[in-house]
Every structure is written in C-alpha cells, then in structure tokens.
C-alpha positions in Angstrom: -15.2 -23.9 -8.2 -14.3 -22.5 -11.7 -16.3 -19.6 -13.0 -13.6 -18.5 -15.5 -15.0 -17.1 -18.7 -18.6 -18.1 -17.7 -20.2 -15.2 -19.6 -17.3 -14.6 -22.0 -18.5 -12.6 -25.1 -22.1 -12.2 -23.9 -22.2 -8.9 -25.7 -25.9 -8.1 -25.0 -26.0 -9.3 -21.3 -27.2 -6.5 -19.1 -27.6 -8.1 -15.7 -27.0 -11.5 -14.0 -28.9 -13.0 -11.0 -27.4 -13.6 -7.6 -25.6 -16.8 -8.4 -24.4 -19.2 -5.7 -20.6 -18.8 -6.1 -19.6 -19.7 -2.5 -17.2 -22.4 -3.6 -15.7 -20.4 -6.5 -11.9 -19.9 -6.6 -11.4 -18.8 -10.1 -13.3 -15.7 -11.3 -10.9 -14.8 -14.1 -12.6 -13.4 -17.3 -16.0 -14.2 -15.8 -17.6 -11.2 -17.5 -15.0 -10.7 -20.3 -16.5 -8.7 -23.2 -19.9 -8.2 -21.6 -20.2 -4.8 -23.3 -23.7 -4.1 -22.2 -23.4 -5.3 -18.6 -24.8 -2.6 -16.3 -24.9 -4.2 -12.9 -23.5 -7.1 -11.0 -25.0 -8.6 -7.8 -23.0 -9.1 -4.6 -21.5 -12.4 -5.5 -19.9 -14.6 -2.8 -16.3 -14.5 -3.8 -14.8 -15.2 -0.4 -12.8 -18.2 -1.7 -11.7 -16.5 -4.9 -8.0 -16.3 -5.6 -7.9 -15.3 -9.3 -9.8 -12.1 -10.3 -7.8 -11.3 -13.4 -9.8 -9.8 -16.3 -13.0 -10.4 -14.4 -14.7 -7.3 -15.8 -12.5 -6.8 -18.9 -14.2 -4.8 -21.6 -17.4 -4.2 -19.5 -18.0 -0.9 -21.2 -21.3 -0.1 -19.6 -20.5 -1.1 -16.0 -20.6 2.0 -13.8 -20.0 0.4 -10.4 -19.4 -3.0 -8.7 -20.6 -4.2 -5.3 -18.2 -4.8 -2.4 -16.8 -8.2 -3.4 -14.9 -10.3 -0.9 -11.5 -10.5 -2.4 -9.5 -11.3 0.8 -7.9 -14.4 -0.8 -7.2 -12.8 -4.1 -3.7 -12.9 -5.4 -4.2 -11.9 -9.1 -6.0 -8.7 -9.9 -4.4 -8.0 -13.3 -6.7 -6.4 -15.8 -9.7 -6.8 -13.4 -11.4 -3.6 -14.6 -9.4 -3.0 -17.8 -11.4 -1.0 -20.4 -14.4 -0.4 -18.1 -15.1 2.9 -19.8 -18.1 3.8 -17.7 -16.7 2.7 -14.3 -17.0 5.7 -11.9 -16.2 4.1 -8.6 -14.7 1.0 -7.0 -15.5 -0.3 -3.6 -12.8 -0.8 -0.9 -11.6 -4.2 -2.0 -9.4 -6.4 0.3 -6.3 -6.8 -1.8 -3.9 -7.7 1.0 -2.8 -11.0 -0.6 -2.5 -9.5 -4.1 0.8 -9.7 -5.9 -0.2 -8.8 -9.5 -1.9 -5.4 -10.0 -0.8 -4.9 -13.6 -3.4 -3.2 -15.9 -6.0 -3.4 -13.0 -7.6 -0.1 -14.0 -6.2 0.4 -17.5 -8.4 2.6 -19.7 -11.0 3.4 -17.1 -11.5 7.0 -18.4 -14.5 7.8 -16.1 -12.7 6.7 -12.9 -12.0 9.8 -10.7 -10.7 8.1 -7.6 -9.8 4.7 -6.2 -10.0 3.5 -2.6 -7.0 2.9 -0.4 -6.0 -0.6 -1.5 -3.7 -2.8 0.5 -0.9 -3.5 -2.0 1.8 -4.5 0.5 2.5 -7.8 -1.3 2.3 -6.4 -4.8 5.3 -6.8 -7.1 3.8 -5.8 -10.5 2.2 -2.4 -10.8 2.8 -2.0 -14.6 0.0 0.0 -16.3 -2.1 -0.1 -13.2 -3.8 3.3 -14.0 -2.8 3.6 -17.7 -5.2 5.8 -19.5 -7.3 6.9 -16.5 -7.9 10.3 -17.9 -10.2 11.5 -15.1 -8.2 10.2 -12.2 -7.4 13.2 -10.0 -5.8 11.5 -7.0 -4.3 8.3 -5.9 -4.1 7.1 -2.3 -0.8 6.2 -0.7 -0.2 2.7 -1.9 2.2 0.4 -0.2 4.6 -0.5 -3.0 7.6 -1.6 -0.9 7.7 -5.0 -2.8 7.1 -3.5 -6.2 9.6 -4.2 -9.0 7.7 -3.2 -12.1 6.2 0.3 -12.3 6.3 0.8 -16.1 3.4 2.8 -17.5 1.8 2.9 -14.0 0.3 6.4 -14.5 0.7 6.7 -18.3 -1.9 9.1 -19.7 -3.4 10.1 -16.4 -3.8 13.6 -17.8 -5.9 14.9 -14.8 -3.6 13.6 -12.1 -2.1 16.6 -10.2 0.0 14.8 -7.7 1.3 11.4 -7.0 1.7 9.9 -3.5 5.0 9.0 -1.9 5.6 5.5 -3.3 8.3 3.2 -1.9 10.1 2.2 -5.1 13.3 0.9 -3.4 13.0 -2.5 -5.1 11.9 -1.1 -8.5 13.7 -2.2 -11.6 11.4 -0.9 -14.4 10.1 2.7 -14.4 9.7 3.2 -18.1 7.0 5.7 -19.1 5.7 5.7 -15.5 4.4 9.3 -15.8 4.2 9.8 -19.5 1.5 12.2 -20.7 0.6 13.3 -17.1 -0.1 16.8 -18.3 -1.5 18.1 -15.1 1.1 16.6 -12.8 2.5 19.2 -10.5 4.3 17.2 -7.8 5.6 13.7 -7.2 
C-alpha cells in the first residue's frame, strides 16, 4: 500500500517496469530525485490519495501517462523541478485540497489541462517559475485561501483567468515578475 520514496535518490534510473501498484495509497516522493528518469509506465494509482512530491526533481522527465488520481487529496510539489516536463495529462483532481508547488519550476511547461480544483484551499506557488507557461485554464478556486506566489516568475503568461478569490487571505507576490502579463 505504501510506495512512498520507493526510488528516492536513484539518480541514474532512466525507466521503471509496469509495477503492480493496484493496492497503493501513498505515492508521495516515489521518484524523488530521479534525475535521469525519462519515462514512467501507466501505473495503477486508482487507490492513491497522496501524490505529493511524486516526481520531485525528475529533471529529465518530459511527460507522464494518464494516472488515475481520482482519490488524490494531496498534489503538493507533485511535479516540482521537472525541468523538462512539456505536458501533463488531464488528471482527475476533484478531491484535491493541496495544490501548493504542484508545478513549481517547470520551465518547459507551456500549458496545463483544465484541472478540477473545486476543493482546493492551498494554491501557493502552484505555477512558480513556469517561465514558458503561456496560458492557464479557468480553475475553480472558490475554496482557495492561499494564493501567494501562485504565478511568481511566469514571465510568458499574457493573461490570467477569472479566479474566484473570495475566500483568499494571502495574495503576496501572486503575480511577481509576470513581465508579459497584459490582463487579469
């Protein structure tokens, strides 16, 4: 059930086989610091609830398969520092509450799918340092309280969607260094 930190610090690991992860609930930090990881099979993550830091520091990872994240609640730092990540599949994040740092420092990421973030409360640094990000879909942020650094350093972002920030309490540096931003 627990795959947390399974391949932690496997710096030279380039690929993994199709493991039977059907009973897994915790996938946090599973591939943490797998600098050379280039591909990941379609793992069965249907029972997973914790995906925090799953691909943290996977510098060489360009894409990930469509993982079943329907039961996931924690997506913090899931793709943090994935420097080569170019695309992300349409993940089911309907139960997610924590999206902080989810895509922080993904400089190659140009777009993200329309994620269901209706239960999300923490969006801090979600897209921090996504230099190539040109657009962001309309995210449901009605329950969000923390929006600090959400788009910090998104220097290619030209417009931000209409976000519901009625419950927000922290907006510090939300759009700092968004040099191309023309409208919010």
